[in-house]
N, C-alpha and C positions, 0 to 999 in steps of 0.2 A: 536426435529426434525432436520434432516440433510439438508444442503444446498450445493449441488455440485458446484454451482457457487462460493460460498465463498471459498470452498476447492480449486477450480481451481485457484482462485486469489492468494492463497498461493503458488501454484506451479509457477505461473507467477512471484512472487517475487523471487523464487529460480533461475529462469532464469535470472532475472535482477542482482541478487547477483553474479551469476557465471560470467556474463559479466563484472561486475565491479572488479572482482578479477584479471582479466587478461587485462593489459593495451593494448596489441595488439588488443583485441576484441573491446574495447570501442573506441580506436583510429580509427580502421577500420570503425566503425559505425558513426564516425564524432563527438564523444563526446570529449571535451577538458577538461580533469582533469589534472591540472598541476603537481600534486604530487600523485603517486600511493597510498600513505597511505590514502588519502581521499576516494578513491574508495573502499579500503579495510574496512575502518571504516563504510561507508555506507552499504557495503555488509554485515557486521556483523549485523547491524540493520535490514536489509532486511531478513536475515535468521531468526532472532528472530520473526519478524512479519509473516514470512512464517509459522513458527510453530504455532503461535497464530491463524492464519486463518485456517490452516489445522485442528488443534484440535478443534477450535471453530466451524468450519463449520460442524463438525460431530455431534455436539449437541448445536444447536443455542439457544435453550431454556436455557441451563445452562450457556453458554458463550456469550450470546447476548450483554451484557454490554461491554465486552472487544472488541467485533467487532465494536460496535458503537464508542468507543474511537479510534479504528484503523481508522474509517472513518474520524474522526477529524484530525488525523495525516496525512491522505491522502490529506486533504484540505490544511494543512500547507505546505506539500511537494509541492503540486501543486502551491501554491502562491509563493514559492521560485524557483521552477524549470522552470516554464513558462517564467518569466522574464529573468532568467539566460540563457535560450536557445535562446530567441528572441532578447534580448537587450544587452547581454554580450557575451563573446566569448566561451560559453560552448557547442555550437552546437545545431542544430535544433532537433536532437534526444532527447536532454535533455528537450526541450519544449514538444515534443511528449510524453515523459514519464510523464511530469507534467499534460498533458491533460488526460492521462490514469489514473493517480492517482485521479484526480477529478471525472472521470467517476466511478471508483471503489468506491470512497466515497459515491457517489449517490446511487450506487447499494446496498451498505451496509445499508444506511439509509432508503432505500425502503424495502429491504428484511427482515432485522432483526425485525422491528416492525410488519410486516405482519406475520412472523412465530411465534413470541413470544406473539403476541396480547398485547404488552405493548407499551405505547407511548414513545416519545423521552425522556421526563423528567424521567419517570420510569426507562428507560434503563441507563440514565446517573447516576442515584442514585442507580442502581441495586436493585430496588424495585419490588416486585412481583405484587403489586396492588397499 
């Protein structure tokens, strides 16, 4: 089964990746990345996860486990980005991105089990039953 919401989140990642490729964009938004190479590295990861989400969202039954692991990555990113944006000098937009990562992670963990009719453990282990 298809999930347009998961597919949309993949396109959201493409937008973030594009922003991080161009220092004037992220500086304009108030993100403080001290070396452009870090934005480019993160952009590469975002493009990979974009592909994972777009392809996975087209067939959640087949790729549900990968999307659940993407949810876990979102929570890790959130745990790093929120403090970086609020407590360190990375900018409030960085914290906002962290909050959106947490929200996407929740969406994935609610959507994938509902579509696949598998529980969290089954999805983590890529088990059908």
